[in-house]
LUMDREN-937834 format. One record per residue (C-alpha): y, z, x; residue in three letters. Coordinates in steps of 0.2 Angstrom, whole numbers, plus 5000, padded with zeros to 4 digits. Example, Ala and Ser with C-alpha at 12.3 -4.5 7.8 and 13.67 -1.06 7.14 Angstrom:
BEGIN
497850395062ALA;499550365068SER;
END
This chain:
BEGIN
563960145398MET;562460245402SER;562360315385LYS;562460135378SER;561060075389LYS;560060225384GLY;560160185366LYS;559760005370GLN;558160055378PHE;557760175364SER;557860035351LYS;556959915363THR;555560045364LEU;555360065345VAL;555259875343TRP;554059865357MET;552959995348MET;553059905332LEU;552559735339ILE;551159825349PHE;550459895333VAL;550659745322VAL;550159605334LEU;549059675347GLY;548359855345LEU;546659795348GLY;546459625340GLY;545559565356PHE;543959625348GLY;543159725363VAL;543459895368SER;542859905386ASN;541759755389PHE;540159845386GLY;540659995396GLY;540359905412ARG;542059845418VAL;543559955412GLU;544959895423SER;545559735432ILE;546359835446GLY;547459975450SER;549160025457VAL;548960185467GLY;547960295457ASP;548360215440THR;547160085433GLU;547559925424ILE;546359935409SER;545459775404THR;545859815386ASP;547759825389SER;547759665399TYR;546759575385ALA;547859645372ARG;549459595381ALA;548759415384LEU;548259395366GLN;549859455360ARG;550859325371GLU;549659185365LEU;549959235347ARG;551859245349ALA;551859075357ARG;550859005343ALA;552059085330ALA;553559005340ALA;552858835342THR;551658815327GLY;550258765339GLN;548858865347ASN;548958875366MET;547258875375SER;546958985390LEU;547058835402ALA;548758785395GLU;549358965396ALA;548758965415GLN;549558805418ALA;551258855411SER;551259025421GLY;551059125405LEU;549459215411VAL;550259255428ASP;551759325419ALA;550759435408VAL;549659505422ARG;551259535432ALA;551959635418GLN;550359735417GLU;550459775435ILE;552259825434SER;551859945419ASN;550460025430ALA;551660045444ALA;552960135434LEU;551560245426ASP;550960285443ASN;552760325449GLU;553060435434MET;551460525437HIS;551960545456ARG;553660625452ILE;552960725437GLY;553960655423VAL;553160635405SER;553660635387VAL;553260785376GLY;552160785361ASP;553660805349ASP;554360635354GLN;552760545353VAL;552460615336ALA;554260555330ARG;553860385337GLU;552160375328VAL;552960435311MET;554360305312ARG;553260155313LEU;553060055297ASP;551260015300ALA;550760195297PHE;551860225282LYS;551160245264GLY;551760175248PRO;553160305247ASP;553860255264GLY;553260415273SER;552060435287PHE;550260425280ASP;548860505292ARG;547560405283GLU;548460245285ALA;548660295304TYR;546860325306ARG;546360165297TYR;547560045306VAL;546960115323LEU;545060105318SER;545259925312GLN;546059875329ASN;544759965339GLY;545860115345MET;545760295344THR;547260405341GLU;547160475358THR;547160295366GLN;548660245355PHE;549660405358GLU;549360385377THR;549960215377SER;551460265367LEU;551860415379ARG;551760295394LYS;552960175385GLU;554160315382ALA;554060375399ALA;554360205406ARG;555960185395SER;556560345403LEU;556360275420LEU;557060115416GLN;558660205409THR;558760305425ALA;558660145436VAL;559960035427VAL;561060165419ALA;562960135422GLY;562659965430LEU;564059835425ASP;564359665431ALA;565859665444PRO;567459605437GLU;567659465450THR;565959395445TYR;566359405426VAL;568059325429ASP;567259185439THR;566059145426LEU;567359155412TYR;568559035421THR;567158915423TYR;566458915406ILE;568158925397ALA;569058805408GLU;569958655398ARG;570258475403ARG;571358335397SER;570658155399VAL;571157965396SER;569757865389LEU;569257675387ILE;567857635375HIS;566957475378LEU;565757405365THR;564857235363ALA;566457165356ASP;567357185373ALA;566157055381LEU;566856885385ASP;565356805377ALA;563856865367PRO;562256915376VAL;561056765374PRO;559256785369ASP;558156835383PRO;556956715391THR;555056735392GLU;555256795410ASP;556556925405GLN;555556985390ILE;554057015402LYS;555057105415ALA;555757215401GLN;554057255395TYR;553357295412GLU;554857395417ALA;554757515402THR;552957525397PRO;553157695389GLU;554257625376ALA;552857515370TYR;551457635371THR;550657695355ALA;550457885355PRO;548757975355MET;548057945338THR;546758045329ARG;545757945316LYS;545458075302ILE;544458075286THR;544958205273TYR;544658265255ALA;546158325246TRP;546458405229LEU;548258445224SER;548958525209PRO;549758365204GLU;548058275204ALA;547458405192MET;548958405181ALA;548358255170ASP;546858355164THR;547758505159ILE;548658545142GLU;550058675144PRO;549558845138ASP;550658905124GLU;550459085128ALA;550959055146LEU;552458945141LEU;553159095131ARG;552759215145GLN;553759095157LEU;555159085144TYR;555359275144GLU;555259275163GLN;556659155164HIS;557659215149ILE;559259235160ASP;559259055163GLU;559059005145PHE;560059145136VAL;561759175145GLN;563159285137PRO;564959225136GLU;565759225153LYS;567459215160ARG;568159155177LEU;569159315182VAL;570259375196GLU;570659555198ARG;572259625207LEU;571959805211VAL;573459935213PHE;573460105220SER;574160185204SER;574360135186MET;576260155188ASP;576260025202GLU;575159905192ALA;576259925176GLN;577859885187THR;577059725193ALA;576459675176MET;578259705169ASP;578959595182ARG;577659455178ILE;578059465160GLU;579859465163ALA;579659305173GLY;580359385189GLU;578759345198GLU;577159255195SER;575359325196PHE;575159225212ASP;576759305219ASP;576059475216ALA;574459435225VAL;575459375240ALA;576559525240ALA;575059635243ARG;574559525258GLY;573059455249LEU;572359285246ALA;571659215229ILE;569859225237ASP;570159415240ASP;570359445221ILE;569159315214ASP;567759395204MET;566959225199GLY;566059205182ASP;565759375175VAL;565159445158SER;565959585149GLU;564659705154VAL;564959665173GLN;566759705171ILE;566359855160GLY;567259985150GLY;568959955142GLU;569459825155ALA;567959725150GLY;568359735131ARG;570159685134ALA;569759545146VAL;568559475133PHE;569759505119ALA;570859365126LEU;570559205116THR;571259085129GLU;571659105148PRO;572959225152GLY;573259405159LEU;572659575153ALA;573159745159GLY;573559845168PRO;571859925165LEU;570760045174MET;569359955183SER;567960025194ASP;569160005209LEU;570660075201GLY;572160015190PRO;572159825190ALA;572859665182ILE;571559535177PHE;571859355175ARG;570659245165VAL;570659065171ASN;569258995160ALA;568159045146ILE;566358995147LEU;565558995130ALA;563859085127LYS;562358975130GLN;560658995121GLU;559258875123ILE;557858915111PRO;556058915116PHE;555758745108GLU;557058655118GLU;556558755134ALA;554658715132ARG;554858535140GLU;555658605155ARG;554358745157LEU;552858635154ALA;552758565172PRO;552858745179GLU;551458805167ALA;550358655171VAL;550658685190HIS;550158865189SER;548658825179ARG;548158695191ALA;548358815206VAL;547258945197ARG;545958805193MET;545858745211ILE;545758925218ALA;544258955206ASP;543358795214LYS;543558845233ILE;541958945234ASN;540958805225ASP;541658675237TYR;541358785252ASP;539558805247ASP;539358615245LEU;539958585263LEU;538858735269ALA;537358645261ALA;537658485271GLY;538758385259ALA;539958265268THR;541758235263LEU;541158075255GLU;539958175245ASP;541258295240LEU;542458165234ALA;540958085223ARG;540458255216GLU;542058345213THR;543858315209GLU;544358305227MET;545058135233GLN;544458045249LEU;545757985261GLY;545957925279GLN;547457945291ILE;547857885308ASP;548658045313TYR;549958065327THR;551158195332ALA;552458105322ASP;551458095306SER;552458175291ASP;552058075276GLN;550758105262GLY;549558245266ILE;550258255284ALA;551858325276ALA;550958495275TYR;551158605290GLN;549358675286ASP;548658505287PHE;549558465303ARG;548958625312GLU;547158585306ALA;547258405312ALA;547958455329ASP;546558585331ALA;545058475325ALA;543658435337VAL;542458295335GLU;540758365328GLY;541558505319ASP;540958545302PHE;542258515288PRO;542858675279GLU;544058705264ILE;545758755269LYS;547258795258GLU;548958715257LEU;550558805253ASP;550758725236ASP;549058785230GLY;548158625235GLY;546558625246ILE;545858505259PHE;544458475271ALA;544558355286LEU;543458275299ARG;543958205316LEU;543158035317ASP;543757985334ARG;545258005345GLU;546157855353ILE;547157895369PRO;548957835371PRO;548757645373THR;549957515379LEU;550257385364ARG;550057205368PRO;551657115372LEU;551356995358GLU;551357145345ALA;553057215351VAL;553957055357GLN;555357075345ASP;555657255350GLN;555557205368VAL;556857075365ALA;558057195356GLY;557857325370ASP;558257185383TRP;559857135373ARG;560357315372GLN;560057345391ALA;560957185396GLU;562457225385THR;562557395393ALA;562457315410ARG;563757195407ARG;564957325399LEU;564557435414ALA;565057295426ASP;566657275416LYS;567057465416ALA;566757465435GLU;567957325438ALA;569257425427LEU;568857585437LYS;569157495453ALA;570957445447ARG;571257625441ILE;570657695458ASP;571757565466GLY;573357645458GLY;573557535442GLU;573957635426GLU;572657635413MET;573957575400THR;574257415410ALA;572357365410LEU;572557265394GLY;571257375384VAL;571457515372ASP;571657685379VAL;571557855370THR;571958025377SER;571158195373GLU;572058355379THR;571458535382ALA;569658505379LEU;568358645382SER;566558615387ARG;565658515373GLY;567258475365GLY;567158285369LEU;565758185360MET;564558105363PRO;563958245374GLN;563758135390PRO;565658115390LEU;565958305390SER;564658325404ASP;565558185414ALA;567258255411MET;566758425419PHE;565858345433ARG;567558265439LEU;568158365453ALA;570058315455ASP;571458255444ILE;571458065444GLY;569558055447ASP;568657925435SER;566957885430ALA;565957755420VAL;564857835407VAL;563557735398PRO;562957795381VAL;561657685373GLY;562357505372ALA;564157565374GLU;565057615390VAL;566557735392TRP;567857745406LEU;568557915408ILE;569957975419ARG;570358165422LEU;572158195419ASP;572358385419GLU;571358545423ILE;571958695412LEU;571458875413PRO;570558965399PRO;571658995383ASP;571759185382ALA;572459175365ASP;571059065358ALA;570059135344PRO;568459215351GLY;569159215369ALA;568859405370ASP;567159395362MET;566659265375LEU;567259365389ARG;566359515382GLN;564759415380ASN;564759355398ILE;565059525404ALA;563559595394ALA;562459455399GLN;562859465417ALA;562659655417GLY;560959635408GLN;560359505421GLY;560859615435LEU;559959765427ALA;558359655424GLN;558459605442ASP;558759775449LEU;557259845438TYR;556159705444ALA;556559745462TYR;556259925459PHE;554559895450ALA;554059785465GLN;554559925477ALA;553560055469VAL;552059935468THR;552159895486ASN;552360085490ALA;550860135480ALA;549759985484GLY;548959855473LEU;547159805471SER;546459675459LEU;544659645453ASP;544559455451GLN;542859465443ALA;543559585429ALA;545059465427ILE;543859325425ASN;542859425412ALA;544459445402VAL;544859265403HIS;543059215397ALA;543359305381GLN;544759175377PHE;543759025380ARG;
END
């Protein structure tokens, strides 16, 4: 176990270093805040550098933006606890560095050198370590070799300490058993499903008072989302297409690039049954030819399925050698062999013959023309970007841009749910979300080769729509809610009879049964959740789901199925996750203990100075 955890920490170290190089080496853009403030505090004798804290914070903000597709401001990061978490991690790292220094443990130059040379960011075109690339990457990110290698040495030393603290730590068997039994427990239930058809009479239309009450009770359902009124200028490759004639040379180039699509050799649908020796293959072939067994029987006798021997549609070259020539010598589906294949002696079965296909350039031209036109349009648009940027820089408005260039003017009431037209592009949505009133428009590119520029005209906060504008929606919502209420009343009445001792089958409604269901095995999901909330056999519950209602009764509680596929894997995963959680907790306590022992001091002014760089 300790070796396994050691390997895990080693892999973690490599990935941490790779992320450190690619995302956060020095992207913050300052080295030491003008040489005046170099740390945000210290643990014992070890300082927490402003650069390290800034890089860690920048790295987390970038990671969050990559995960969500939206940039996070410092204020949002502070509100979510991200800033505190980054600072706590930096404090923990400093505490461990201080402890390693106290006990005299470090990592040798050889190991640091090996780690540096393993990182892809420092490799040249041939895949080997490139010292010039190493220097260049570090200089571009505001770090010296000494600074980077010191950071690398500290990370490696921390990994040693982490391994020593948590090595050999496994979750107790009783704990794993308890979790496994809880997660893999199965249940059987009886169900009554009530829909609007189960009501004694249809729900009537709501009165004006009822509509008003529904409107006032659920205003969030009738509130328009925040809307950003945006004006944009857009030029897409499709908009340029009508002005472009396909280039003959480019069409022929595309034809050659896609030649495998237009010129395909004869192929055959082939299965290959491989044997350990030619004698064994010949014996099987003799039995098949004598009618003693079929090819499918020979496949089954070897413990194989048809999928195991299927080669798909292959050419003669793909089969290769004498086997390929023999298979393609067949003029109709049938058997060939035994023949030597790249896997050994084999019998081949041809199931279908696919004729050679050749589409000449003249026929392919019409299919290639749209791609050629699109490629030409993208290049033409790319050539215009600088000119359009210059116009905007000179004071041109989006309206001017639309009048003087090929760009088309448009407007959109943009919300978080907008996904039509130009709002279908992720690049536009990101720009629309980040736009600020008064910003100067700038040309941005779209992933299909198009370009756009936008202007935020004004922002309308979430607004409650007038009742008159949503009256039909409110009425529909009232009917659904009233239907669900009446069905729930009916279900509660049935539940009372069940709880009073009546059999479900005697209630006069349809009853279905489900047996040995695992968590998530009963749909819709609220039913599964309710099933596992029931404590004892015979307990029942009413479960509303939209405008429908279910009555559920627990009939049986079953232990996990030890023979179920994946049961062992589930148990192993639970044990691994539980062990990992314990290791993380233990390590966190250890880091806190060494922090307390060494003493922590923070410089709030320095912390504020770092934060100011993000605003």
